[in-house]
C-alpha positions as CSV (number, residue, x, y, z in Angstrom):
1,M,29.6,-21.9,-3.8
2,S,29.7,-21.4,-0.1
3,E,27.7,-23.6,2.3
4,L,24.8,-22.3,4.3
5,K,25.8,-21.6,7.9
6,L,23.5,-20.5,10.6
7,Y,23.8,-19.6,14.2
8,N,22.1,-22.3,16.3
9,S,20.9,-20.8,19.6
10,Y,21.0,-24.3,21.2
11,S,24.7,-24.7,20.6
12,R,25.5,-21.0,20.7
13,S,27.7,-21.5,17.6
14,K,27.5,-21.0,13.9
15,E,27.0,-24.4,12.2
16,T,27.0,-25.7,8.7
17,F,23.3,-26.4,7.8
18,K,22.5,-30.0,7.0
19,P,18.8,-30.7,6.3
20,I,17.3,-33.9,7.6
21,E,16.2,-34.7,4.0
22,A,18.4,-33.5,1.2
23,G,17.0,-30.4,-0.6
24,Q,14.1,-30.1,1.8
25,I,13.6,-27.9,4.9
26,K,10.8,-28.1,7.5
27,M,10.6,-24.9,9.5
28,Y,8.3,-23.8,12.3
29,V,8.0,-20.2,13.5
30,C,6.0,-19.0,16.6
31,G,3.4,-16.6,15.4
32,A,1.2,-14.0,17.0
33,T,-1.2,-14.1,20.0
34,V,-4.2,-12.5,18.4
35,Y,-5.8,-10.3,21.0
36,D,-4.8,-6.9,19.6
37,Y,-3.0,-5.3,16.6
38,I,0.5,-6.8,16.0
39,H,3.2,-4.5,17.4
40,A,6.4,-3.5,15.8
41,G,8.3,-6.2,17.6
42,N,6.0,-8.8,16.1
43,G,6.4,-7.2,12.7
44,R,10.2,-7.5,13.0
45,T,10.0,-11.2,13.8
46,F,7.5,-11.9,10.9
47,V,9.7,-10.0,8.4
48,A,13.0,-11.6,9.6
49,F,11.7,-15.2,9.2
50,D,9.8,-14.3,6.0
51,T,13.1,-13.1,4.6
52,I,14.8,-16.4,5.7
53,N,12.0,-18.4,4.2
54,R,12.3,-16.5,0.9
55,Y,16.1,-17.0,0.9
56,L,15.9,-20.7,1.5
57,R,13.6,-21.0,-1.5
58,F,15.9,-18.7,-3.5
59,A,18.8,-21.1,-2.7
60,G,16.8,-24.0,-4.2
61,Y,15.4,-25.7,-1.1
62,K,11.9,-27.0,-1.0
63,V,10.5,-25.4,2.2
64,T,7.5,-26.4,4.3
65,F,7.0,-23.3,6.4
66,V,4.6,-23.5,9.3
67,R,3.7,-20.5,11.4
68,N,1.1,-20.8,14.1
69,I,-1.6,-18.5,15.5
70,T,-2.2,-18.6,19.3
71,D,-5.9,-18.1,19.6
72,I,-6.3,-19.5,23.1
73,D,-4.6,-17.5,25.8
74,D,-5.3,-15.6,29.0
75,K,-4.8,-12.3,27.3
76,I,-7.3,-13.2,24.7
77,I,-9.8,-14.4,27.2
78,N,-9.4,-11.3,29.4
79,R,-9.7,-8.9,26.4
80,A,-12.8,-10.8,25.0
81,N,-14.5,-10.6,28.5
82,A,-13.6,-6.9,28.7
83,N,-15.2,-6.4,25.3
84,N,-18.2,-8.5,26.2
85,E,-17.6,-10.8,23.2
86,T,-16.7,-14.4,22.6
87,F,-13.0,-15.3,22.2
88,N,-13.8,-16.6,18.7
89,S,-15.3,-13.2,17.7
90,L,-12.2,-11.4,19.0
91,T,-9.6,-13.7,17.4
92,E,-11.4,-13.7,14.0
93,R,-11.4,-9.9,14.0
94,M,-7.8,-9.7,15.1
95,I,-6.6,-12.3,12.6
96,T,-8.2,-10.3,9.8
97,E,-6.4,-7.2,11.0
98,M,-3.1,-9.1,11.3
99,Y,-3.4,-10.2,7.7
100,K,-3.9,-6.6,6.6
101,D,-0.7,-5.6,8.4
102,L,1.3,-8.5,7.1
103,D,0.1,-8.0,3.6
104,G,1.2,-4.4,4.0
105,L,4.6,-5.6,4.9
106,N,4.6,-8.1,2.0
107,V,5.0,-11.0,4.3
108,L,4.2,-14.3,2.5
109,H,1.5,-16.5,3.9
110,P,3.0,-19.7,5.4
111,D,2.4,-23.1,3.8
112,V,0.4,-24.1,6.9
113,E,-0.9,-21.7,9.6
114,P,-2.6,-23.7,12.3
115,R,-4.5,-22.3,15.2
116,A,-4.3,-23.7,18.7
117,S,-8.1,-24.1,18.8
118,Q,-7.9,-26.4,15.8
119,V,-5.5,-29.0,17.3
120,I,-7.2,-29.7,20.7
121,P,-7.3,-33.5,20.0
122,E,-3.6,-33.5,19.2
123,I,-2.9,-31.5,22.4
124,I,-4.9,-33.9,24.6
125,K,-3.1,-36.8,23.0
126,M,0.3,-35.4,23.7
127,C,-0.7,-34.6,27.3
128,M,-1.9,-38.2,27.8
129,E,1.4,-39.5,26.4
130,L,3.3,-37.3,28.8
131,Q,1.2,-38.5,31.8
132,A,1.5,-42.1,30.7
133,K,5.3,-41.9,30.6
134,G,5.5,-40.3,34.0
135,Y,6.4,-36.7,32.9
136,A,3.1,-35.1,33.9
137,Y,0.8,-35.2,36.9
138,Q,-2.6,-33.7,37.9
139,N,-2.6,-31.6,41.0
140,S,-5.4,-31.1,43.5
141,D,-6.8,-28.2,41.5
142,G,-7.3,-30.4,38.5
143,D,-4.5,-28.9,36.4
144,L,-2.1,-31.2,34.5
145,L,1.5,-30.1,35.0
146,F,4.8,-31.1,33.4
147,K,7.6,-32.4,35.8
148,V,10.5,-30.2,34.8
149,D,12.9,-32.2,37.1
150,E,12.3,-35.3,34.9
151,F,13.9,-33.7,31.8
152,K,17.6,-33.6,32.5
153,D,18.4,-31.3,29.5
154,Y,16.0,-28.5,30.8
155,G,17.7,-25.1,30.6
156,K,20.3,-26.0,27.8
157,L,18.7,-23.7,25.2
158,S,18.5,-20.7,27.5
159,R,21.8,-21.6,29.4
160,Q,20.1,-21.5,32.7
161,V,21.0,-23.7,35.7
162,L,17.9,-25.7,36.8
163,D,18.2,-25.1,40.6
164,Q,18.6,-21.3,40.0
165,L,15.7,-20.8,37.7
166,Q,12.7,-18.8,38.7
167,T,9.3,-19.5,37.3
168,G,8.7,-17.6,34.1
169,T,5.2,-18.7,33.2
170,R,3.2,-16.3,31.1
171,T,0.2,-16.4,33.5
172,E,-0.5,-16.8,37.2
173,I,-1.4,-20.4,38.1
174,S,-1.8,-22.4,41.2
175,Q,1.3,-23.0,43.2
176,N,0.0,-26.5,44.0
177,K,2.9,-28.2,42.2
178,H,5.9,-30.4,42.9
179,S,8.4,-27.8,41.7
180,S,8.1,-24.1,41.2
181,L,9.3,-24.7,37.6
182,D,6.6,-27.1,36.7
183,F,4.3,-25.7,34.0
184,V,0.7,-26.2,33.0
185,L,-0.1,-28.5,30.1
186,W,-3.8,-28.5,30.6
187,K,-5.7,-26.2,33.0
188,Q,-9.2,-26.4,34.4
189,A,-11.5,-23.9,32.9
190,K,-13.1,-21.1,34.9
191,P,-16.6,-19.7,34.3
192,G,-16.7,-17.6,31.2
193,E,-13.6,-19.3,29.6
194,P,-13.6,-21.5,26.5
195,M,-13.4,-25.2,27.4
196,W,-13.1,-28.6,25.9
197,D,-13.7,-32.1,27.4
198,S,-10.6,-34.0,28.4
199,P,-9.5,-36.9,30.6
200,W,-8.8,-34.3,33.3
201,G,-12.2,-32.6,33.1
202,Q,-13.3,-29.6,31.1
203,G,-10.5,-27.2,30.4
204,R,-8.1,-25.6,28.0
205,P,-4.5,-26.1,27.0
206,G,-1.5,-24.3,28.4
207,W,0.4,-22.0,26.1
208,H,3.5,-24.1,25.6
209,I,1.8,-27.4,24.7
210,E,0.0,-25.7,21.8
211,C,3.1,-25.2,19.7
212,S,4.5,-28.7,20.4
213,A,1.2,-30.2,19.2
214,M,1.0,-28.0,16.1
215,S,4.7,-28.6,15.0
216,N,4.4,-32.3,15.6
217,K,1.2,-32.5,13.6
218,Y,2.4,-30.7,10.5
219,L,6.2,-31.3,10.6
220,G,6.6,-34.5,12.6
221,S,8.5,-35.2,15.8
222,H,11.9,-34.2,14.3
223,F,12.3,-31.3,11.9
224,D,15.0,-28.9,10.7
225,I,14.4,-25.3,12.1
226,H,12.4,-23.8,15.0
227,A,12.4,-20.0,15.1
228,G,10.9,-17.1,17.0
229,G,11.7,-13.9,18.8
230,N,14.5,-14.1,21.4
231,D,12.0,-13.2,24.1
232,L,10.5,-16.7,23.6
233,M,13.7,-18.6,24.3
234,F,12.7,-18.9,28.0
235,P,10.4,-20.2,29.1
236,H,8.4,-21.0,25.9
237,H,11.0,-22.6,23.7
238,E,12.6,-24.3,26.7
239,N,9.3,-25.8,27.7
240,E,8.5,-26.8,24.1
241,I,11.8,-28.8,23.9
242,A,11.1,-30.6,27.3
243,Q,7.5,-31.7,26.6
244,S,8.1,-32.5,22.9
245,C,11.2,-34.7,23.5
246,C,9.6,-36.4,26.4
247,A,6.3,-37.1,24.6
248,T,7.8,-38.4,21.3
249,G,11.2,-39.6,22.4
250,D,12.7,-37.8,19.4
251,K,15.1,-34.8,19.0
252,F,12.5,-32.2,18.1
253,A,14.3,-29.4,16.2
254,N,17.9,-29.5,14.9
255,Y,18.4,-25.7,14.7
256,W,17.0,-22.9,16.8
257,L,16.9,-19.4,15.3
258,H,16.0,-16.3,17.4
259,S,15.4,-12.8,16.1
260,G,16.4,-9.6,18.0
261,M,14.1,-7.0,19.6
262,V,12.9,-3.6,18.4
263,M,14.5,-0.8,20.2
264,V,13.2,2.8,20.2
265,D,15.9,5.3,20.4
266,K,18.1,2.5,21.9
267,E,15.6,1.6,24.6
268,K,13.6,-1.6,24.4
269,M,10.1,-1.0,23.1
270,S,7.6,-1.5,25.9
271,K,4.2,-0.2,27.1
272,S,5.7,0.8,30.4
273,L,8.1,3.2,28.7
274,N,5.3,4.6,26.5
275,N,7.3,3.9,23.4
276,F,5.1,1.1,22.2
277,F,3.6,1.2,18.7
278,T,1.9,-1.1,16.2
279,V,2.8,-2.1,12.7
280,R,-0.4,-0.3,11.6
281,T,1.0,3.0,12.9
282,L,4.2,2.5,10.8
283,L,2.3,1.6,7.7
284,E,0.0,4.6,8.0
285,N,2.9,7.0,8.5
286,Y,5.6,5.7,6.1
287,E,5.8,4.1,2.6
288,P,4.9,0.4,3.5
289,E,7.7,-1.0,1.3
290,A,10.2,1.3,3.1
291,V,9.0,-0.1,6.4
292,R,9.6,-3.6,5.1
293,F,13.1,-2.6,3.9
294,F,13.9,-1.1,7.3
295,L,12.7,-4.2,9.2
296,A,14.5,-6.6,6.8
297,G,17.7,-4.6,6.5
298,A,19.4,-5.4,9.8
299,H,20.9,-8.7,10.8
300,Y,18.0,-10.8,12.1
301,R,19.7,-11.6,15.4
302,S,20.6,-8.0,16.2
303,D,18.3,-5.6,18.0
304,L,16.8,-3.1,15.6
305,N,16.8,0.5,16.6
306,Y,13.7,2.5,15.5
307,T,14.1,6.2,14.8
308,T,12.3,8.4,12.3
309,E,15.7,9.1,10.8
310,N,16.3,5.4,10.2
311,L,12.9,5.1,8.5
312,E,13.7,8.1,6.3
313,I,17.1,6.5,5.4
314,A,15.3,3.3,4.4
315,T,12.9,5.4,2.2
316,K,15.7,7.2,0.4
317,S,17.6,4.0,-0.1
318,L,14.6,2.3,-1.6
319,E,14.1,5.3,-3.9
320,R,17.7,5.0,-5.1
321,I,17.1,1.4,-6.0
322,Y,13.9,2.1,-7.9
323,T,15.6,4.9,-9.7
324,A,18.1,2.4,-11.1
325,L,15.3,0.2,-12.2
326,K,13.5,3.0,-14.0
327,G,13.7,2.6,-17.7
328,N,15.5,-0.7,-17.3
329,S,13.2,-3.0,-15.3
330,D,9.9,-1.1,-14.9
331,V,7.5,-4.0,-14.5
332,P,7.6,-6.5,-11.6
333,F,8.1,-10.2,-12.4
334,D,5.2,-12.7,-12.3
335,K,7.5,-15.4,-10.9
336,V,10.0,-15.9,-8.2
337,Y,13.6,-16.7,-9.3
338,T,16.1,-18.9,-7.7
339,A,19.8,-18.1,-7.7
340,S,20.5,-20.4,-10.6
341,E,17.6,-19.1,-12.6
342,I,18.8,-15.5,-12.3
343,K,22.3,-16.4,-13.5
344,A,20.8,-18.4,-16.4
345,E,18.4,-15.6,-17.5
346,F,20.1,-12.4,-16.6
347,G,23.8,-13.2,-16.0
348,A,25.1,-11.0,-13.2
349,Q,26.9,-14.1,-11.8
350,V,29.4,-12.1,-9.8
351,Y,26.7,-10.2,-7.9
352,V,24.5,-13.3,-7.4
353,D,27.4,-15.2,-6.0
354,K,28.3,-12.4,-3.6
355,F,24.7,-12.0,-2.5
356,T,24.5,-15.8,-1.9
357,T,27.8,-15.8,0.0
358,S,26.5,-13.1,2.3
359,M,23.2,-14.7,3.0
360,N,24.9,-18.1,3.5
361,D,26.7,-16.5,6.4
362,D,23.8,-16.8,8.8
363,F,21.6,-14.7,6.6
364,N,23.8,-11.6,6.7
365,A,21.3,-9.1,5.4
366,P,23.4,-5.9,5.7
367,E,26.1,-7.5,3.5
368,A,23.6,-8.8,1.0
369,I,21.9,-5.4,0.7
370,A,25.3,-3.9,0.1
371,V,25.5,-6.1,-3.0
372,L,22.1,-4.7,-4.2
373,F,23.7,-1.2,-4.1
374,E,26.8,-2.5,-6.0
375,L,24.3,-3.5,-8.7
376,V,22.7,-0.1,-8.6
377,T,26.1,1.5,-9.2
378,A,26.8,-1.0,-12.0
379,I,23.5,-0.2,-13.7
380,N,24.1,3.6,-13.4
381,T,27.6,3.4,-14.9
382,A,27.1,0.7,-17.6
383,Q,27.6,1.9,-21.1
384,D,25.9,-1.0,-22.8
385,R,22.1,-0.8,-22.9
386,Q,21.5,-4.5,-22.7
387,L,23.9,-4.9,-19.8
388,Q,21.9,-2.2,-17.9
389,V,18.7,-4.1,-18.5
390,S,20.1,-7.5,-17.5
391,L,21.6,-6.1,-14.3
392,A,18.4,-4.3,-13.4
393,Q,16.4,-7.5,-13.9
394,A,18.9,-9.3,-11.7
395,L,18.5,-6.5,-9.1
396,R,14.7,-6.8,-9.1
397,A,14.9,-10.6,-8.7
398,L,17.4,-10.4,-5.8
399,G,15.2,-7.8,-4.1
400,N,12.5,-10.4,-3.8
401,V,14.5,-12.2,-1.1
402,F,14.0,-9.1,1.1
403,G,10.4,-8.7,0.0
404,I,11.0,-5.5,-1.9
405,L,10.9,-4.3,-5.5
406,F,7.5,-5.9,-6.2
407,K,6.0,-2.7,-7.7
408,S,6.3,-1.1,-11.1
409,T,8.5,2.0,-11.1
410,D,5.4,4.1,-11.9
411,D,3.5,2.6,-9.0
412,F,6.4,3.4,-6.7
413,F,7.2,6.9,-7.9
414,Q,3.6,8.0,-8.7
415,N,1.7,6.6,-5.8
416,T,-0.8,9.2,-4.9
417,A,-2.6,7.3,-2.2
418,N,-1.6,9.7,0.5
419,L,-2.1,12.8,-1.6
420,E,-5.3,14.9,-1.8
421,V,-5.4,14.6,-5.6
422,D,-5.1,11.8,-8.2
423,S,-2.6,11.3,-11.0
424,A,-5.0,12.7,-13.6
425,Y,-5.0,16.1,-11.9
426,I,-1.2,16.0,-11.7
427,E,-0.9,15.3,-15.4
428,E,-3.3,18.2,-16.1
429,L,-1.1,20.5,-14.0
430,I,2.1,19.3,-15.8
431,A,0.5,19.8,-19.2
432,K,-0.6,23.3,-18.2
433,R,2.9,24.1,-17.0
434,A,4.4,22.8,-20.3
435,Q,1.9,25.0,-22.4
436,A,2.7,28.0,-20.2
437,R,6.4,27.6,-20.7
438,A,6.0,27.1,-24.4
439,S,4.1,30.4,-24.7
440,K,6.5,32.1,-22.3
441,D,3.7,32.7,-19.8
442,W,6.1,32.6,-16.8
443,A,3.6,33.7,-14.2
444,T,1.3,30.8,-14.9
445,A,4.3,28.4,-15.2
446,D,5.5,29.6,-11.8
447,A,2.1,29.3,-10.2
448,V,1.7,25.7,-11.5
449,R,5.2,24.9,-10.2
450,D,4.3,26.2,-6.8
451,E,1.1,24.1,-6.8
452,L,3.1,21.0,-7.7
453,N,5.6,21.7,-4.9
454,R,2.7,22.0,-2.5
455,L,1.5,18.6,-3.6
456,N,5.0,17.2,-3.1
457,I,5.4,16.4,-6.8
458,V,8.8,16.6,-8.5
459,V,8.8,17.1,-12.3
460,E,11.9,15.9,-14.1
461,D,12.5,17.0,-17.7
462,G,14.5,14.6,-20.0
463,V,15.4,14.0,-23.6
464,N,12.3,11.9,-24.1
465,G,10.0,14.3,-22.3
466,Y,9.1,14.7,-18.7
467,T,8.5,12.3,-15.8
468,W,7.1,13.1,-12.4
469,K,7.2,11.4,-9.0
470,V,5.9,11.9,-5.5
471,K,8.5,13.1,-3.0
472,K,9.1,10.3,-0.4
């Protein structure tokens, strides 16, 4: 069996993965800033690292998966003030909406999902440690800042030369600091902002320190994997490394994983280009499982190009897989299988090993999905009935790694949620069509067929009777 290798952004190389503790993985992923609906770029990051989390468990690791929620931020405060509501009211509402979207994408809830507002004592403690060690100072405005010059490894993650760096802070802050690169750990609160008591007066944390405090609280000062979108590499992740290493004296994270961006017709998605859209929009306009398949299907480090054609291809591909399951593995599992369990229960060792080899190569999703379609072909061409069933069961179990194939075949093909009628009416039409054909009433049969076509219903006659499905 091949070893798991992953691309470490810190070393810019593919490395053999060695967990700190054998068989166990501690993983932290930067989550959403909850001031609005999550956008497609957020969705891609969530799905990418959800897939990696699922695969690590499939490979037999015990994973502690922590994904934070940023619920204190200038964007949140500004939006709440514009809405004339408290920041808590806004964030609670947006967190509820975020869960709706992530559930629609079949993204697993993390083992721990801390919010920045819940770790204020830990943030203050880390800030105090940094100040006590000489890595932080309070300026004349009352803000506590980190001394970037004191951390000699600053810039190694993002490969930037210290004296050539420009400030990349998320928000505009006072320029009253020792170096233009120094960043805020704790800022003095302004009227109308949330605030907490601290040794530096009433205020609130800076963005970067939040993640350091949360990861340290739930995973410790040294853990296996830190991940997020590649737009966070600088300054957020660079600043996390600096303040965490200086506060704890430990290494922080061994491996850094970064996912690519969402492109729209090969241009980066952005509000300025007017090609910005939310996950909610995708889920409302396409089969949600197909959206998940589309987001999970590219290599996590590559940019993902959104086009309507690509979503349609994902939909048709998913339909092809479910067609192979039909009659062979119609009902979803009530458990999640590891690689060894699939081989023990369903066989398919060649396919499971090929799938594992692909994913062990820095989570190579396109190659692993190709193995799924090899299984589809094997199911469709198998002469032995029991072999067909076993291969289909293995296919469904492997699909779980990508967060797909969690529906029954009937639920997938006969989902009438977006139709103007329910399944009972469709069954009535099909029965009427069958009766008309039996009595050679071709006019009625043709009229019913036209109505079914209008409803996007396909009727398939077989040796064991008819089946129907909704056109995707």
